[in-house]
C-alpha positions as CSV (number, residue, x, y, z in Angstrom):
1,M,0.1,-0.1,-0.1
2,N,1.1,3.3,-0.7
3,R,2.0,5.0,2.9
4,L,1.0,8.6,1.4
5,S,-2.7,7.4,0.9
6,F,-3.3,7.6,4.3
7,S,-5.3,10.7,6.0
8,R,-3.2,13.8,7.0
9,R,-3.5,13.1,10.4
10,A,-3.0,9.1,10.3
11,F,0.1,9.7,8.0
12,L,1.6,12.0,11.0
13,T,0.7,9.6,13.5
14,G,2.1,6.4,11.9
15,L,5.5,8.5,11.5
16,G,5.4,8.3,15.2
17,A,4.9,12.4,15.1
18,A,1.4,12.5,16.9
19,A,2.8,15.6,19.0
20,L,2.7,17.3,15.8
21,A,-1.1,17.6,16.2
22,P,-2.8,19.6,17.4
23,Y,-0.3,22.1,17.4
24,L,0.9,22.0,13.8
25,P,-1.0,22.2,10.7
26,L,-0.7,18.6,9.1
27,L,0.7,18.4,5.5
28,N,-1.9,17.8,2.7
29,A,-2.1,15.1,0.6
30,S,0.3,16.2,-2.0
31,G,2.8,17.8,0.8
32,Q,2.2,21.3,-0.2
33,E,0.9,23.0,3.0
34,A,0.8,26.7,2.6
35,L,3.7,28.5,4.7
36,Y,1.6,31.0,6.2
37,P,-2.3,29.5,6.0
38,K,-5.4,31.7,6.0
39,R,-7.4,33.0,8.9
40,L,-10.8,34.1,9.5
41,L,-11.8,36.3,12.0
42,L,-15.1,38.3,13.0
43,F,-15.4,41.4,14.8
44,F,-18.6,42.6,16.4
45,T,-19.9,45.7,17.6
46,P,-23.7,46.4,18.6
47,H,-26.2,48.9,17.7
48,G,-25.5,50.1,14.1
49,T,-23.6,53.2,13.1
50,I,-24.2,57.1,12.1
51,K,-24.2,56.5,8.7
52,Q,-23.5,60.4,7.6
53,M,-20.6,60.0,10.0
54,W,-19.6,56.6,8.8
55,K,-19.5,56.6,5.1
56,P,-16.1,57.7,3.4
57,T,-16.0,60.2,0.6
58,G,-14.1,59.9,-3.0
59,T,-13.8,57.3,-5.2
60,E,-12.9,53.4,-4.8
61,R,-9.2,53.9,-4.6
62,D,-9.1,58.1,-3.8
63,F,-11.1,58.0,-0.5
64,T,-10.9,59.6,2.7
65,L,-12.1,58.0,5.8
66,S,-15.1,59.3,7.9
67,R,-14.8,60.6,11.2
68,L,-16.0,57.3,12.9
69,L,-13.7,55.1,10.7
70,M,-10.5,57.9,11.2
71,P,-9.1,55.8,13.7
72,L,-8.3,52.9,10.8
73,E,-6.5,55.3,8.9
74,R,-2.8,53.6,9.6
75,H,-4.3,50.4,7.6
76,K,-6.1,52.3,5.1
77,S,-4.1,50.6,2.5
78,K,-5.3,47.2,4.2
79,I,-9.0,47.3,4.5
80,C,-12.1,48.0,2.4
81,V,-15.1,49.9,3.4
82,L,-18.4,48.1,2.2
83,S,-21.0,50.7,2.3
84,G,-24.9,50.1,1.2
85,L,-25.4,46.4,2.1
86,N,-28.7,45.2,3.3
87,M,-29.6,42.6,5.5
88,Q,-33.0,41.3,5.0
89,D,-35.6,42.2,7.6
90,V,-37.7,38.9,7.8
91,G,-38.6,36.4,10.5
92,V,-39.6,36.5,14.0
93,G,-38.1,38.7,16.8
94,A,-37.4,42.2,17.2
95,P,-34.6,43.9,15.4
96,H,-31.7,43.8,18.4
97,T,-33.0,40.2,18.7
98,K,-32.7,38.7,15.2
99,G,-29.9,41.2,13.8
100,P,-26.7,39.2,15.9
101,P,-27.4,35.8,14.4
102,L,-28.7,37.1,10.9
103,I,-25.4,39.1,10.4
104,W,-23.2,35.9,10.3
105,T,-25.9,33.1,9.1
106,G,-27.9,35.1,6.5
107,S,-30.7,33.0,7.9
108,R,-33.4,33.9,10.4
109,L,-34.6,32.7,13.8
110,L,-36.8,29.7,13.9
111,D,-40.6,30.4,14.3
112,D,-41.0,27.5,16.6
113,G,-41.5,28.7,20.3
114,T,-38.7,26.5,20.9
115,F,-36.5,29.0,23.1
116,T,-36.8,29.0,27.0
117,R,-34.9,31.0,29.2
118,E,-32.0,29.8,31.7
119,D,-34.3,29.1,34.3
120,G,-36.5,26.9,32.4
121,S,-39.3,29.3,32.2
122,G,-41.2,29.6,29.2
123,G,-39.8,32.5,26.8
124,P,-40.5,34.1,23.4
125,T,-42.3,32.5,20.6
126,Y,-39.2,32.3,18.8
127,G,-36.4,29.8,18.9
128,W,-32.9,29.9,18.1
129,N,-31.4,30.6,14.4
130,S,-31.9,28.1,11.8
131,S,-28.5,27.7,10.3
132,A,-24.6,27.4,11.1
133,S,-22.8,30.7,10.4
134,V,-20.3,31.4,7.8
135,D,-17.0,31.2,10.6
136,Q,-18.4,27.6,11.4
137,V,-19.1,26.4,7.8
138,I,-15.5,27.6,7.0
139,A,-14.1,26.1,10.4
140,Q,-15.6,22.6,9.3
141,A,-13.6,22.9,6.0
142,I,-10.2,24.3,7.1
143,G,-10.3,23.7,11.1
144,E,-9.4,20.0,11.2
145,S,-5.7,20.0,11.7
146,T,-5.2,22.7,14.4
147,A,-5.9,22.3,18.4
148,Y,-9.3,24.1,18.1
149,R,-11.6,24.2,15.1
150,S,-12.7,27.8,16.2
151,L,-12.3,30.0,19.1
152,E,-15.0,32.6,20.3
153,F,-13.8,35.6,22.6
154,G,-16.2,38.1,24.0
155,V,-16.6,40.8,26.5
156,R,-19.9,40.9,28.4
157,C,-21.9,39.1,26.3
158,G,-24.8,38.3,28.4
159,S,-26.8,35.2,29.2
160,S,-27.8,32.2,26.8
161,F,-30.0,34.6,24.6
162,P,-30.7,34.8,20.7
163,S,-29.6,38.6,20.9
164,N,-26.4,37.3,22.7
165,R,-24.9,34.9,20.5
166,I,-23.5,35.6,16.9
167,S,-21.7,31.8,15.8
168,Y,-23.9,28.6,15.2
169,T,-22.6,25.2,14.5
170,A,-25.7,24.4,12.9
171,A,-29.6,25.1,13.7
172,R,-30.4,25.6,17.3
173,Q,-26.7,25.2,18.3
174,P,-25.2,28.7,19.3
175,L,-21.4,28.9,20.4
176,Q,-21.1,30.8,23.6
177,P,-17.9,33.4,23.7
178,A,-15.3,33.1,26.3
179,T,-15.7,36.2,28.5
180,D,-12.9,35.6,30.8
181,P,-9.3,36.2,29.2
182,W,-7.8,35.0,32.3
183,Q,-9.3,31.6,32.1
184,Q,-8.8,31.6,28.4
185,F,-5.1,32.0,28.7
186,D,-5.0,28.8,31.2
187,R,-7.2,27.1,28.5
188,L,-4.9,28.2,25.2
189,F,-1.5,28.5,26.7
190,G,-1.2,27.6,30.4
191,M,-0.8,23.7,30.6
192,R,1.6,24.2,27.3
193,S,3.8,27.4,27.6
194,E,6.7,26.1,28.8
195,T,7.0,22.8,26.8
196,V,4.8,23.4,23.9
197,N,7.9,24.6,21.3
198,E,10.1,21.6,22.4
199,E,7.4,19.3,22.1
200,R,6.6,20.7,18.6
201,L,10.3,20.7,17.5
202,Q,11.1,17.3,18.5
203,A,8.1,16.0,16.9
204,M,9.2,17.6,13.5
205,K,12.4,15.9,14.1
206,I,10.7,12.5,14.3
207,A,8.7,12.9,10.9
208,R,11.6,14.0,9.6
209,A,13.7,11.2,10.5
210,E,10.6,8.9,9.2
211,L,10.2,10.4,5.8
212,N,13.9,10.2,5.2
213,T,14.0,6.6,6.3
214,I,11.0,5.3,4.1
215,A,12.0,7.7,0.9
216,P,14.5,5.3,-0.7
217,R,12.1,2.2,-0.3
218,I,9.3,3.7,-2.6
219,A,8.8,4.6,-6.4
220,S,10.5,7.5,-7.9
221,A,7.1,9.3,-8.0
222,D,6.2,8.6,-4.7
223,R,9.5,9.9,-3.8
224,L,8.9,13.5,-5.2
225,K,5.7,13.4,-2.5
226,I,8.2,12.6,0.1
227,D,10.5,15.5,-0.7
228,A,7.5,17.7,-1.1
229,H,6.6,16.7,2.7
230,L,10.1,17.3,3.9
231,D,10.2,20.9,2.3
232,A,6.8,21.7,3.9
233,L,8.3,20.5,7.5
234,D,11.0,23.4,7.1
235,N,8.8,25.7,6.2
236,L,6.5,24.8,9.5
237,Q,9.9,24.6,11.6
238,R,10.5,28.4,10.0
239,R,7.0,29.3,11.0
240,L,7.2,27.7,14.4
241,E,10.7,29.5,15.2
242,A,9.5,33.1,14.0
243,H,6.2,32.9,16.3
244,A,7.9,31.1,19.3
245,V,8.0,34.0,21.9
246,L,3.9,34.4,21.0
247,C,3.3,30.7,21.5
248,T,4.0,31.0,25.1
249,G,0.9,33.2,25.2
250,P,0.6,37.3,25.7
251,T,1.5,38.9,29.2
252,L,-1.9,40.0,30.5
253,P,-2.5,42.3,33.0
254,P,-3.5,40.9,36.8
255,A,-6.3,39.1,36.8
256,G,-9.5,41.0,37.2
257,D,-13.3,40.6,37.0
258,P,-14.7,40.1,33.5
259,G,-18.0,41.1,34.1
260,S,-17.5,44.8,35.6
261,L,-18.1,47.5,33.4
262,D,-14.9,49.3,34.6
263,Q,-12.7,46.6,33.7
264,T,-14.3,46.5,30.2
265,P,-11.1,48.0,28.5
266,V,-8.9,45.8,29.9
267,V,-10.9,43.0,29.5
268,L,-11.1,43.8,25.5
269,D,-7.4,44.6,25.2
270,A,-6.5,40.9,26.7
271,Q,-8.9,39.3,24.2
272,I,-6.9,41.1,21.4
273,E,-4.2,40.0,22.6
274,L,-5.0,36.3,22.9
275,I,-6.5,36.2,19.7
276,A,-3.5,37.5,17.7
277,A,-1.5,35.0,19.6
278,S,-3.8,32.3,19.0
279,L,-3.5,32.9,15.2
280,A,0.2,33.2,15.0
281,C,0.8,29.9,17.1
282,D,-1.9,28.2,14.5
283,L,-4.0,27.2,17.4
284,T,-7.0,27.9,15.5
285,R,-7.8,29.4,11.9
286,V,-11.1,30.6,12.9
287,A,-12.2,33.1,15.6
288,S,-14.2,35.8,16.7
289,L,-14.7,38.8,19.0
290,Q,-17.8,39.7,20.1
291,Y,-18.2,43.2,22.0
292,T,-21.5,43.0,24.3
293,L,-24.8,42.3,22.8
294,G,-27.4,43.3,20.6
295,E,-30.3,43.4,22.6
296,N,-30.8,46.2,25.5
297,D,-27.3,47.0,26.5
298,N,-28.0,50.0,28.7
299,Q,-24.7,50.4,30.8
300,G,-22.7,53.3,29.9
301,Y,-19.1,53.8,28.9
302,P,-17.4,55.5,32.0
303,W,-13.9,55.4,30.3
304,L,-15.5,57.9,27.9
305,G,-17.2,60.1,30.5
306,I,-20.4,58.7,29.1
307,A,-22.8,57.4,31.5
308,D,-25.8,56.9,29.2
309,G,-26.4,53.2,27.6
310,H,-25.4,52.9,23.8
311,H,-28.5,51.0,23.0
312,N,-30.8,54.3,24.3
313,L,-28.8,56.7,22.8
314,T,-29.3,54.8,19.5
315,H,-32.9,55.4,19.8
316,S,-32.9,59.2,20.1
317,A,-34.3,61.7,17.9
318,D,-32.4,62.7,14.9
319,S,-32.5,66.7,16.1
320,D,-31.1,65.4,19.7
321,T,-27.3,66.1,18.3
322,A,-26.0,65.8,22.6
323,S,-27.1,62.3,22.1
324,W,-25.8,61.3,18.8
325,E,-22.5,63.1,19.5
326,K,-22.0,60.4,22.4
327,V,-23.0,57.8,20.3
328,A,-20.6,59.2,17.4
329,Q,-17.6,59.2,20.5
330,I,-18.5,55.2,21.4
331,R,-18.4,54.5,17.5
332,E,-15.1,55.9,17.5
333,W,-14.1,54.1,20.6
334,Y,-15.3,50.6,18.4
335,A,-12.8,52.0,15.5
336,E,-9.9,52.4,18.1
337,K,-10.2,48.8,19.5
338,F,-10.8,47.1,15.9
339,A,-7.8,49.3,14.7
340,L,-5.7,48.1,17.9
341,L,-6.9,44.2,16.5
342,L,-5.1,45.1,13.1
343,D,-2.2,46.7,14.7
344,K,-1.4,43.3,16.8
345,L,-1.9,41.3,13.7
346,D,-0.1,43.5,11.5
347,A,2.9,43.2,14.2
348,I,3.7,39.7,13.5
349,P,5.9,39.2,10.4
350,E,4.7,36.3,8.2
351,G,6.8,36.0,5.0
352,E,7.0,39.2,2.9
353,G,4.2,40.3,4.9
354,T,2.2,40.5,8.3
355,L,-0.3,38.0,9.8
356,L,-2.7,40.8,9.2
357,D,-2.4,39.8,5.2
358,N,-3.2,36.3,5.7
359,C,-6.1,37.0,7.5
360,L,-9.5,37.9,6.4
361,V,-11.1,40.3,9.5
362,V,-14.7,41.6,9.0
363,W,-16.2,44.0,11.2
364,A,-20.0,44.3,11.4
365,S,-22.9,45.4,13.5
366,E,-26.5,43.8,13.9
367,L,-28.0,47.0,11.9
368,G,-27.7,50.0,10.1
369,I,-29.4,52.7,12.0
370,G,-30.6,52.4,15.8
371,N,-33.5,54.5,16.0
372,T,-35.0,53.3,13.0
373,H,-34.0,49.6,13.8
374,S,-33.1,49.6,9.8
375,F,-31.0,46.6,8.5
376,K,-30.4,48.7,5.5
377,S,-27.0,50.2,5.0
378,T,-25.4,47.9,7.8
379,P,-21.7,48.9,8.1
380,F,-19.2,46.2,7.1
381,V,-15.4,46.7,7.0
382,V,-13.0,44.2,5.8
383,A,-9.3,44.1,6.4
384,G,-6.5,41.8,5.6
385,G,-6.9,40.8,2.3
386,A,-6.9,36.8,2.9
387,A,-3.5,36.5,1.2
388,G,-4.2,38.2,-1.8
389,A,-8.0,37.3,-2.2
390,I,-8.8,40.6,-1.9
391,E,-7.8,43.8,-3.2
392,T,-7.5,46.0,-0.2
393,G,-7.3,49.7,0.2
394,R,-10.9,50.6,-1.3
395,Y,-14.3,51.9,-0.7
396,L,-17.0,49.8,-2.3
397,E,-20.6,51.5,-2.3
398,Y,-23.3,49.4,-3.1
399,D,-26.9,50.0,-3.5
400,E,-29.5,49.1,-1.1
401,L,-30.9,46.2,-3.0
402,T,-27.5,44.2,-2.4
403,D,-28.0,41.6,0.1
404,H,-25.1,40.8,2.5
405,N,-25.2,37.5,1.9
406,R,-23.1,38.0,-1.1
407,L,-20.5,39.3,1.5
408,L,-21.0,35.9,3.4
409,V,-20.3,34.0,-0.1
410,S,-17.3,35.9,-0.7
411,M,-15.5,35.4,2.8
412,C,-16.5,31.7,1.7
413,R,-14.8,32.2,-1.6
414,A,-11.7,34.0,0.0
415,M,-11.0,31.1,2.4
416,G,-11.0,28.9,-0.3
417,L,-14.9,27.1,-0.5
418,D,-14.8,28.0,-3.9
419,D,-17.9,25.9,-5.0
420,V,-20.2,28.0,-2.4
421,E,-22.7,29.9,-4.4
422,T,-25.4,31.2,-1.6
423,F,-25.7,31.3,2.0
424,G,-28.3,31.2,4.3
425,D,-32.2,31.2,4.3
426,T,-32.8,34.8,3.3
427,D,-30.4,34.6,0.1
428,Q,-32.4,35.8,-2.7
429,G,-29.5,35.7,-5.3
430,S,-26.2,33.7,-5.9
431,G,-22.3,34.3,-6.3
432,P,-19.8,36.4,-4.7
433,L,-20.1,40.2,-3.9
434,A,-19.5,42.3,-6.9
435,G,-16.3,43.8,-7.0
436,L,-14.7,42.5,-3.9
437,L,-12.6,39.4,-4.6
438,R,-9.6,39.4,-7.2
């Protein structure tokens, strides 16, 4: 039997290199494992935006970022701003309830009354969402060879409720984000930080020795595959050595209360550090970061000097300029944190570029405008380019007849799922978003 016909995991395990899994990417059938794989990262903030303060001005490649996006100026060449995308306002549930799961699933809440509250009492007449989210569809395709198929991070994401969950593995199967960065550090790095690099490098030595041993005993055609596997192992070792420091985990501040309002900026920054390290160490290739929830999140922003809750502020009349100025300050802070996330990814070298260049990062909210609950002109920012799948440094403006499902299809295509034509049960068209992919 041709030993190269085994599955990737069985192949490495058969070589005595089981310690490579789940820490390192496994070789594909031809041995052509990409030196730096693509990663997907979703970023969520609630309650829409202020359209006139959010939209850039100018043309596709010669544009000026708006006030609410100005914190992204240093990353302008590595982002695409998508204006005018429309989420279908269909199905049961109030806008803030159905919006968060709708973003990434393109599907409606089930109209079956199956949702009940955590205490077991009767809840609303709707159930959980009706299908998997785009991150989990992609994770199913590319997450086999990493320690974690996906990682979900969050900040004050509330109890188990449809408005509080953005990722689904399947219908009625929401994923709960990890909201305590200190516990998450222990889960991801705490038990392995001292020995993981030694284990990985030793496993690679074993695999390389076994490959060299069997090479003379197989046909010349298959020997080319062995050589390809050896080259791939060399590439993996270079990646490991380049990220060796990160793979011990980031240095977090002293542990605090992750549910405390005052601790919010500390918790968010810590989650950003963990995400960057997790992606760099190839613990996962799919992650999400959910900042609070889509329902009535009425806690203030004391670190910005704002006592009012974001949700209530977004229900202000258009003439209430004082309230909308507070909303603008909150949205600017969101942009600053998104920019910080991009900073961390862009600071990690990978080949001739950075980790950010090999990522597809998408920032979204659960609706477009808060005081009208409109799903039209829902704001999206794409960053990173997915190893060249997307040309960045552009502002793409669409009309409000363009369903955001086209973006979901584009995300699948950018991450290698080339056969995806539609996504979600609200999809009324087919194919990727015009002009986004190369």
